[in-house]
PLY file of the C-alpha trace (Angstrom):
ply
format ascii 1.0
element vertex 122
property float x
property float y
property float z
element edge 121
property int vertex1
property int vertex2
end_header
0.85 73.36 3.07
0.99 69.74 4.28
-2.02 67.52 4.81
-3.88 68.89 1.80
-4.35 72.38 3.20
-5.41 71.04 6.60
-8.64 69.43 5.38
-9.74 66.23 7.02
-8.74 63.06 5.24
-10.87 60.04 4.44
-9.04 56.79 3.77
-10.95 53.94 2.13
-9.60 50.41 2.32
-10.47 46.77 1.93
-7.67 44.96 3.72
-7.23 41.23 4.19
-10.58 39.40 4.35
-9.12 36.03 5.22
-8.31 33.01 3.10
-10.67 32.32 0.17
-13.73 30.38 1.35
-15.54 27.73 -0.69
-18.24 26.76 1.82
-20.24 28.17 4.71
-18.36 27.78 7.99
-19.48 25.94 11.08
-19.83 28.13 14.19
-16.48 26.77 15.45
-14.76 27.51 12.13
-16.22 31.02 12.21
-14.76 31.60 15.68
-11.36 30.40 14.44
-11.64 32.74 11.45
-12.38 35.66 13.76
-9.45 34.78 16.03
-7.20 34.88 12.96
-8.28 38.22 11.46
-9.10 40.28 14.57
-5.45 40.81 15.61
-4.58 41.89 12.05
-7.37 44.46 12.02
-6.58 45.66 15.54
-2.93 46.23 14.55
-4.07 48.08 11.44
-6.28 50.41 13.49
-3.47 51.00 16.02
-1.01 51.89 13.26
-3.49 54.10 11.39
-4.34 56.01 14.57
-0.77 57.34 14.73
-1.23 58.84 11.25
-4.71 60.31 11.62
-5.71 63.64 13.09
-9.01 64.31 14.90
-11.81 64.37 12.35
-9.98 62.22 9.80
-12.05 59.23 8.72
-11.37 55.64 7.84
-13.89 53.70 5.76
-12.91 50.07 6.12
-14.51 46.86 4.93
-14.53 44.14 7.59
-15.15 40.46 6.80
-18.44 38.76 7.65
-18.34 35.02 6.96
-21.27 32.87 5.96
-22.04 30.53 8.86
-24.20 27.44 8.64
-26.45 26.60 11.52
-28.70 23.56 11.81
-31.39 24.89 9.48
-29.98 27.96 7.77
-26.96 30.01 6.73
-26.31 33.68 7.42
-23.45 36.14 7.37
-21.83 36.71 10.73
-19.81 39.92 11.12
-16.92 40.24 13.54
-18.09 40.18 17.14
-19.44 43.53 18.30
-16.95 43.53 21.21
-14.28 44.00 18.54
-15.90 47.29 17.56
-15.70 48.36 21.20
-11.97 47.58 21.12
-11.57 49.84 18.10
-13.50 52.63 19.82
-11.14 52.33 22.80
-8.23 53.05 20.43
-9.55 56.55 19.76
-12.13 56.08 17.03
-15.85 56.85 16.86
-17.96 54.56 14.67
-20.19 56.57 12.36
-23.63 55.43 11.25
-23.72 55.04 7.48
-27.40 54.28 6.97
-30.03 55.46 9.45
-31.76 52.59 11.25
-29.17 50.08 10.00
-26.74 48.79 12.60
-24.79 46.68 10.10
-24.19 47.45 6.41
-23.22 44.32 4.47
-22.28 43.88 0.84
-21.94 40.48 -0.87
-22.60 38.68 -4.11
-25.43 36.13 -3.83
-22.97 33.20 -3.99
-20.33 34.72 -1.68
-19.03 33.03 1.45
-17.45 36.22 2.79
-19.40 39.47 2.82
-18.00 42.91 3.51
-19.26 44.92 6.46
-18.87 48.56 5.46
-17.80 50.61 8.49
-16.86 54.27 8.87
-14.66 55.45 11.73
-13.67 58.96 12.74
-10.48 59.66 14.63
-11.35 61.26 17.96
0 1
1 2
2 3
3 4
4 5
5 6
6 7
7 8
8 9
9 10
10 11
11 12
12 13
13 14
14 15
15 16
16 17
17 18
18 19
19 20
20 21
21 22
22 23
23 24
24 25
25 26
26 27
27 28
28 29
29 30
30 31
31 32
32 33
33 34
34 35
35 36
36 37
37 38
38 39
39 40
40 41
41 42
42 43
43 44
44 45
45 46
46 47
47 48
48 49
49 50
50 51
51 52
52 53
53 54
54 55
55 56
56 57
57 58
58 59
59 60
60 61
61 62
62 63
63 64
64 65
65 66
66 67
67 68
68 69
69 70
70 71
71 72
72 73
73 74
74 75
75 76
76 77
77 78
78 79
79 80
80 81
81 82
82 83
83 84
84 85
85 86
86 87
87 88
88 89
89 90
90 91
91 92
92 93
93 94
94 95
95 96
96 97
97 98
98 99
99 100
100 101
101 102
102 103
103 104
104 105
105 106
106 107
107 108
108 109
109 110
110 111
111 112
112 113
113 114
114 115
115 116
116 117
117 118
118 119
119 120
120 121
């Protein structure tokens, strides 16, 4: 009776969010950050896809760094093209909160927020 009596699985994880940050990043630093973590996440999704069956879900927290612009600071999630890459690997992104495209969680003093994403294996 493997796979828990054939019920769909949901895996919840908060993998590597990058090196600890102690300041808001410049736009260039944020791009470098993204270039560092995107391959790690892509590899994770590729490896997980071999273990998941259609309908299994993966709730994963993705990093969103605080970026300083000329007059303000805001959290910047991974580029949306990255989400398209994940979809191309055989996942469907599920909407967690109606009318909310991005769901972020962070402490008020945080420099890295967590983007909460839910994916279903196709």
